[in-house]
C-alpha positions in Angstrom: -5.9 1.0 4.9 -6.9 4.5 5.9 -5.6 7.7 4.3 -5.5 10.8 6.5 -4.5 14.3 5.5 -3.5 17.2 7.8 -2.4 20.8 7.1 -0.7 23.0 9.6 -0.5 26.7 8.8 1.9 29.5 9.6 5.2 27.6 10.0 8.4 29.5 10.4 11.2 27.0 9.8 12.2 26.0 6.2 14.1 22.9 5.4 17.1 22.3 3.1 16.2 21.4 -0.5 16.8 17.6 -0.4 14.2 15.1 0.6 14.8 12.6 3.5 13.4 9.1 4.0 13.7 7.5 7.5 12.3 4.3 8.9 11.1 1.1 7.5 7.4 0.2 6.8 7.3 -3.0 8.7 5.3 -4.6 11.4 4.8 -2.1 14.3 6.9 0.6 12.5 6.6 3.3 9.8 8.5 5.2 7.2 8.6 9.0 6.8 9.4 10.9 3.6 9.9 14.6 4.3 10.5 17.1 1.6 10.3 20.9 0.9 7.3 22.0 -1.2 5.8 25.3 -2.0 2.8 25.4 0.3 2.4 29.1 1.3 4.1 28.5 4.6 2.1 25.4 5.5 3.2 21.9 6.5 1.1 19.1 4.9 1.1 15.6 6.2 -0.4 12.5 4.5 -0.7 9.3 6.5 -1.4 5.9 5.0 -2.0 3.6 7.8 -3.1 0.0 8.4 -4.6 1.0 11.8 -8.1 2.3 10.9 -10.0 4.7 13.3 -7.1 6.5 15.0 -7.5 9.9 13.2 -7.9 11.8 16.5 -4.6 10.3 17.9 -2.8 11.1 14.6 -4.0 14.7 14.8 -2.7 15.0 18.4 0.7 13.5 17.6 1.1 15.6 14.4 -0.1 18.8 16.2 2.6 18.3 18.9 5.2 17.7 16.1 4.1 20.9 14.4 4.3 22.9 17.6 7.9 21.6 18.2 9.2 22.3 14.8 7.0 25.0 13.2 7.9 23.7 9.7 7.0 25.8 6.7 6.7 24.7 3.0 7.1 21.1 3.9 5.3 17.9 2.7 5.4 14.8 4.8 4.3 11.3 3.7 3.9 8.6 6.3 3.4 4.9 5.6 2.4 3.3 8.9 2.1 -0.4 9.8 0.8 0.1 13.4 3.5 2.2 15.0 2.7 3.6 18.5 2.3 7.3 19.0 5.7 7.5 20.7 7.4 5.8 17.7 5.6 8.1 15.3 6.9 11.1 17.2 10.4 9.8 17.4 10.5 9.0 13.7 9.2 12.4 12.7 11.8 14.1 14.9 14.5 11.9 13.4 13.5 12.9 9.9 13.7 16.7 10.7 16.9 16.3 12.7 18.5 14.4 9.8 17.8 17.3 7.5 18.7 20.1 9.9 21.4 18.4 11.9 19.9 19.7 15.2 17.5 19.0 18.0 14.1 20.8 18.4 
């Protein structure tokens, strides 16, 4: 298992007060817990993954996600069991959309 942490500053979009869990941590998939948190306008992401050595790819996928949504004061926890970057991106979008009820 590898634990990765990312922090994206200067977000502009806050989320509602309830947390949201999407996905299932199973073979080739992942689960995402997204929740509001006082982070001085930042979005912090913690990834627990079975696929070791893919930090650069996680950084790229999460950077694209942050660029799309510009989340502020949000904490995201990801439990990954080998999801592809496309699945990660879709699941993250699903988590935000379920909280906001909108598309990016």
